[in-house]
ROSE-4610 file (N, C-alpha, C; in Angstrom, 1 decimal, always signed):
// ROSE-4610
residu = [M/M/M/A/A/A/N/N/N/D/D/D/I/I/I/R/R/R/I/I/I/Q/Q/Q/E/E/E/D/D/D/S/S/S/S/S/S/D/D/D/E/E/E/G/G/G/F/F/F/L/L/L/T/T/T/R/R/R/Q/Q/Q/E/E/E/V/V/V/A/A/A/D/D/D/R/R/R/Y/Y/Y/G/G/G/V/V/V/P/P/P/V/V/V/K/K/K/T/T/T/L/L/L/A/A/A/V/V/V/W/W/W/A/A/A/S/S/S/S/S/S/G/G/G/T/T/T/G/G/G/P/P/P/K/K/K/Y/Y/Y/Y/Y/Y/K/K/K/I/I/I/G/G/G/K/K/K/W/W/W/A/A/A/R/R/R/Y/Y/Y/K/K/K/M/M/M/S/S/S/D/D/D/L/L/L/I/I/I/A/A/A/W/W/W/E/E/E/E/E/E/T/T/T/Q/Q/Q/V/V/V/A/A/A/G/G/G/G/G/G/G/G/G/A/A/A/Q/Q/Q]
num = [1/1/1/2/2/2/3/3/3/4/4/4/5/5/5/6/6/6/7/7/7/8/8/8/9/9/9/10/10/10/11/11/11/12/12/12/13/13/13/14/14/14/15/15/15/16/16/16/17/17/17/18/18/18/19/19/19/20/20/20/21/21/21/22/22/22/23/23/23/24/24/24/25/25/25/26/26/26/27/27/27/28/28/28/29/29/29/30/30/30/31/31/31/32/32/32/33/33/33/34/34/34/35/35/35/36/36/36/37/37/37/38/38/38/39/39/39/40/40/40/41/41/41/42/42/42/43/43/43/44/44/44/45/45/45/46/46/46/47/47/47/48/48/48/49/49/49/50/50/50/51/51/51/52/52/52/53/53/53/54/54/54/55/55/55/56/56/56/57/57/57/58/58/58/59/59/59/60/60/60/61/61/61/62/62/62/63/63/63/64/64/64/65/65/65/66/66/66/67/67/67/68/68/68/69/69/69/70/70/70/71/71/71/72/72/72/73/73/73]
x = [+0.8/+0.0/+0.9/+0.7/+1.5/+1.5/+0.4/+0.3/+0.6/+1.0/+1.4/+2.7/+2.8/+4.0/+4.4/+5.6/+6.1/+7.2/+7.2/+8.3/+9.2/+10.5/+11.4/+11.7/+11.4/+11.6/+13.1/+13.7/+15.1/+16.0/+16.7/+17.6/+19.0/+19.3/+20.6/+21.4/+20.6/+21.3/+21.0/+20.5/+20.2/+21.5/+21.6/+22.8/+22.8/+23.9/+24.1/+23.9/+23.3/+23.2/+24.2/+24.7/+25.7/+24.9/+25.7/+25.1/+24.5/+25.1/+24.5/+23.1/+23.0/+21.7/+20.7/+21.0/+20.1/+19.7/+20.6/+20.3/+19.4/+19.6/+18.7/+17.3/+17.2/+15.9/+15.1/+15.8/+15.1/+15.1/+15.8/+15.9/+16.6/+17.6/+18.4/+19.9/+20.6/+22.1/+22.8/+23.8/+24.6/+25.1/+25.5/+25.9/+24.9/+23.6/+22.6/+22.6/+22.9/+23.0/+24.2/+25.3/+26.4/+26.1/+25.4/+25.0/+24.1/+23.1/+22.2/+23.0/+23.9/+24.7/+25.5/+26.1/+27.0/+26.1/+24.9/+24.0/+23.1/+23.2/+22.4/+21.0/+20.6/+19.1/+18.7/+19.6/+19.3/+19.1/+19.0/+18.8/+20.1/+19.9/+21.1/+22.0/+23.3/+24.2/+25.4/+26.1/+27.3/+28.5/+29.6/+30.9/+31.6/+31.9/+32.6/+33.9/+35.0/+36.2/+35.9/+36.1/+35.8/+34.5/+33.7/+32.4/+31.2/+30.2/+28.9/+28.1/+27.4/+26.5/+25.2/+24.1/+22.8/+22.1/+21.3/+20.5/+19.1/+18.4/+17.1/+16.1/+16.3/+15.4/+15.5/+16.8/+17.0/+16.4/+16.5/+15.9/+14.4/+13.8/+12.3/+11.9/+12.7/+12.4/+12.5/+13.5/+13.7/+12.6/+12.2/+11.1/+9.8/+9.6/+8.4/+8.3/+9.5/+9.6/+9.4/+9.4/+9.4/+8.0/+7.0/+5.6/+5.3/+4.9/+4.6/+3.3/+2.2/+0.9/+0.1/-1.1/-2.0/-2.5/-3.0/-3.5/-4.9/-5.5/-6.9/-7.1/-8.2/-8.5/-9.6]
y = [-1.2/+0.0/+1.2/+2.2/+3.3/+4.3/+4.4/+5.3/+4.6/+3.4/+2.6/+3.1/+3.7/+4.2/+3.2/+2.7/+1.7/+2.3/+2.1/+2.5/+1.3/+1.4/+0.3/+0.1/-1.1/-1.4/-1.8/-2.4/-2.9/-1.7/-1.3/-0.2/-0.6/-1.8/-2.3/-1.6/-1.2/-0.5/+1.0/+1.5/+2.9/+3.7/+4.7/+5.6/+6.6/+7.2/+8.3/+9.6/+10.6/+11.9/+12.8/+13.8/+14.7/+15.7/+16.4/+17.5/+18.6/+18.9/+19.9/+19.4/+18.1/+17.6/+17.6/+17.4/+17.4/+18.8/+19.7/+21.2/+21.7/+21.2/+21.6/+21.0/+19.8/+19.2/+20.0/+20.5/+21.2/+22.7/+23.2/+24.6/+25.4/+24.8/+25.4/+25.4/+26.3/+26.3/+25.1/+24.7/+23.5/+23.7/+24.9/+25.1/+24.7/+24.9/+24.5/+23.0/+22.2/+20.8/+20.4/+21.2/+21.0/+21.3/+22.4/+22.7/+21.7/+21.2/+20.2/+18.9/+18.6/+17.4/+17.5/+18.7/+18.8/+18.9/+19.3/+19.4/+18.2/+17.3/+16.0/+16.2/+17.3/+17.5/+17.2/+17.0/+16.7/+15.3/+15.0/+13.6/+12.8/+11.5/+10.6/+10.7/+10.7/+10.8/+9.9/+9.6/+8.7/+9.5/+9.2/+9.8/+8.9/+9.3/+8.4/+9.2/+8.8/+9.7/+10.9/+12.1/+13.3/+13.9/+13.1/+13.7/+13.1/+14.0/+13.5/+13.1/+11.9/+11.4/+10.9/+11.1/+10.8/+9.7/+8.8/+7.9/+8.5/+8.3/+8.9/+8.3/+7.0/+6.4/+7.0/+7.4/+8.1/+9.5/+10.2/+11.5/+11.5/+10.5/+10.4/+10.0/+9.2/+8.8/+10.0/+10.9/+12.1/+13.1/+13.2/+14.1/+13.8/+12.5/+12.0/+12.5/+12.7/+13.2/+14.7/+15.4/+16.8/+17.5/+16.7/+17.2/+18.1/+19.3/+20.2/+20.9/+20.5/+21.1/+20.5/+21.0/+20.5/+19.2/+18.4/+17.1/+17.1/+15.9/+15.7/+15.8/+16.3/+16.4/+15.5]
z = [+0.0/+0.0/+0.0/-0.9/-1.1/+0.2/+0.8/+2.0/+3.3/+3.3/+4.5/+5.0/+6.1/+6.7/+7.8/+7.7/+8.7/+9.4/+10.8/+11.6/+11.8/+11.4/+11.6/+13.0/+13.6/+15.0/+15.2/+14.3/+14.4/+14.2/+15.3/+15.2/+15.0/+14.7/+14.5/+13.4/+12.3/+11.2/+11.3/+12.4/+12.6/+12.6/+11.8/+11.7/+12.8/+13.0/+14.0/+13.3/+14.0/+13.6/+14.3/+13.5/+14.1/+15.0/+15.8/+16.6/+15.8/+14.6/+13.7/+13.2/+12.8/+12.3/+13.4/+14.6/+15.7/+16.0/+16.0/+16.2/+15.1/+13.9/+12.8/+13.0/+13.5/+13.8/+14.9/+15.9/+17.0/+16.8/+15.8/+15.6/+16.7/+17.2/+18.3/+17.8/+18.5/+18.1/+18.6/+17.9/+18.3/+19.7/+20.1/+21.5/+22.5/+22.2/+23.1/+23.4/+22.4/+22.6/+23.5/+23.3/+24.1/+25.6/+25.8/+27.2/+27.8/+27.0/+27.4/+27.8/+27.0/+27.2/+28.5/+28.7/+29.9/+31.2/+31.1/+32.2/+32.4/+31.4/+31.5/+31.3/+30.6/+30.4/+29.0/+28.1/+26.7/+26.4/+25.1/+24.7/+24.9/+25.0/+25.1/+23.9/+24.1/+23.0/+23.3/+22.2/+22.3/+21.9/+22.6/+22.3/+21.4/+20.2/+19.2/+18.9/+19.5/+19.4/+20.2/+19.6/+20.2/+19.9/+19.1/+18.5/+19.3/+19.5/+20.0/+18.8/+19.0/+18.0/+18.6/+17.9/+18.4/+17.5/+18.2/+17.4/+17.4/+16.3/+16.1/+17.2/+17.4/+18.4/+19.8/+20.2/+21.4/+21.4/+20.3/+20.2/+20.3/+19.7/+19.8/+21.2/+21.9/+23.3/+24.2/+23.9/+24.7/+24.5/+23.2/+22.8/+23.6/+23.7/+24.4/+25.9/+26.4/+27.9/+28.0/+26.9/+26.9/+26.8/+26.9/+26.7/+27.9/+27.7/+28.7/+28.5/+29.1/+28.9/+27.8/+27.6/+26.6/+27.0/+26.0/+26.2/+26.6/+26.6/+27.0/+28.5/+28.9/+30.3/+30.7]
C-alpha cells in the first residue's frame, strides 16, 4: 500500500546523527545541545572519538519526555 508508513523497529542499522543535524531538527544552536549534554538534560548521546553522535530512536524517546501542557482532560 503506497500510503502505508512503517516505523522500523530494528535499530541495529540505525545511523548516527551529528550534533548539527540534531540542532537543525530542533531549531536550536549547536551550543545549546552541548549545554544540554553537559548538564544532563538533553537527549542521550554517544561519544565516538571526540564527537557527540545521536540515534534517532533516542531523540524520539527524549522528545516524548518533553511534553509540557496541553493534552486531553
